[in-house]
N, C-alpha and C positions, 0 to 999 in steps of 0.2 A: 746531534744525537740520532742514531738510527737504532730502532728496535724491531720487534716483530710480534705478530699475534697469530695464534692458531686455535682452531675450535676442536675440542675433544669431547666425545660422548662415550660414557661408560655405563653399562646397565647390567643388572643382575638381580639379586634378591637380598632381603634382610630378614632377620628374625628379631622380634621384640624380646627384650629381657623379661624373664618371668616375673620379676618384681614390678615391671612397668605396666604389664598387661592388666587392664581392668575391664572385663567383659568383652575383650577383643582377643582373638586367638594369637598365639605366639608367631605363627607363620609357617612357611616363608611367604613373603610378599615382594612385589616388584619394587625395585629401587633404581634410580638413574640420576646421573648428573650430566648436564650439558653446559660446558664451560668454555670460555675463551681465556687463554693465558699467553703470557709472553713478556719479555723485559722491555722497558722503555729505552734502555741504552745498552746495546750489546757489548760495547767495550768494557763498561763497568761490570756487567753481568758475568763475563768470562774471566775476570781478574780474580785469581785464587786468594789474593790478599784482602779482598773486599769482604766485609762481614756478611753481606748478602750474596755471596758467590752462588751463582746459578739458582737464585731464588727470585721469583717473579709473582706479581699479582695475578689474580684470576677473578672472573665474575661470570655469572650466568644464572642457571636455574637448577634446582634439585627437587626430585620427587622421591618421597618415601611413603609408599602406600600405607594407609592407616594413620599417617601423621600429616603429610603435606603433599600437594600436587603443584608442580611447576613454580616453586617458591623462589623468589630472587635470592641470590647468594653472592658472597664475595669471600676472598681469602688469599691464600698463597699456595704456590706449588714450588717445592724444592727438589731439584734434580741433584741428589747426593750420590752420584756414581762412585765417588771415592769410598763411600760406605756401603755401596751395593743396594741403594734404595732410592725410591722416588716417594715423596710425601705430599699429600694433598691435605690442606687444612681449610675447611669450608665452613663459614659462619652463615647462619640464616636466622631470621626472627619470625616467630609464630606467636600470635596473641600476646605480643609485648615481651616475650621471653626469648633469650638467646640460646640457640642450639649450635653445636659444633660437630661436624663430621670430620674425622681424621682417618684417612685411608693411606695405606702404604703398599707399594709394589716392592717386594724384597728379593733378596738373593739374586740380584741382577749381575749376571756374568755374560761374557761374549757368547758362550755356547748355549745359553738358555733364553736368549732374548724373545723368541716367539711366545714363551710362557711367562717369563718374569715381567715383560713389558705389557702384558695383556691381562694380568690378574691383579686385582687390588682388594686387599682385605682391610676392613675398617670398622669403626665404632661411631655411633652417634650418641652424644651426651647432651643433657639439658644443663646449661650453665647456671649456677646460682651463687649468691654471695656466701652461702654456708658450705655447700658441698655439691660437686658435679654428680649428676644422676645418670647412670647408663640407661639409654633408651633402646638401642638395638645394635646387633652385630651384622656385618654384611660382607658379601663377596660380589664384586663387580668385575665385568669383563669388557675388554675392547673387542668389538666385533670386527673381524677382518673385512667383512663386506662394506664397512664404512671407511676403510682405508683411503679410497679415492677421494671422498669428500673431506677427510681429514687433511690430506695432502693439498687439495685444491683450496682449502681455507687459509693456507699460509700467506701472510701479507707482511711486507716490510712497512714500518711506521716511522714517522719523523717525531722523535721525542715526545 
């Protein structure tokens, strides 16, 4: 099995949900994720009949100012080009509680790649057995100045 790994950094800002804020301003505040993603088996990954078609694991760190700094995270990245979107689902634990960031790059079309591939809108929620609670909304960007490092980070892997 041959796979690959690549490191991606997206940064921008987030705003706390008004119901979440307790003595802390709504924002905007800095937010960033620094993740490595890629499939372990390219042949299975590109098979459109596979239930995990173009879906791969990710791991790294997430920073959400006012909530966490450089917190270990993991999750999945789904390249759903057939739906015109890319979806990041990133889980992290703070003080024994599970949080999930879901970010999407949407409206991906060949003519708008410089915008659709570089802007990610998302939400962070606190997971609970009763009800998920919105923490913040965010907009993150891929900085073109990091493109050389992004491309240099690409590595083939053996299963």
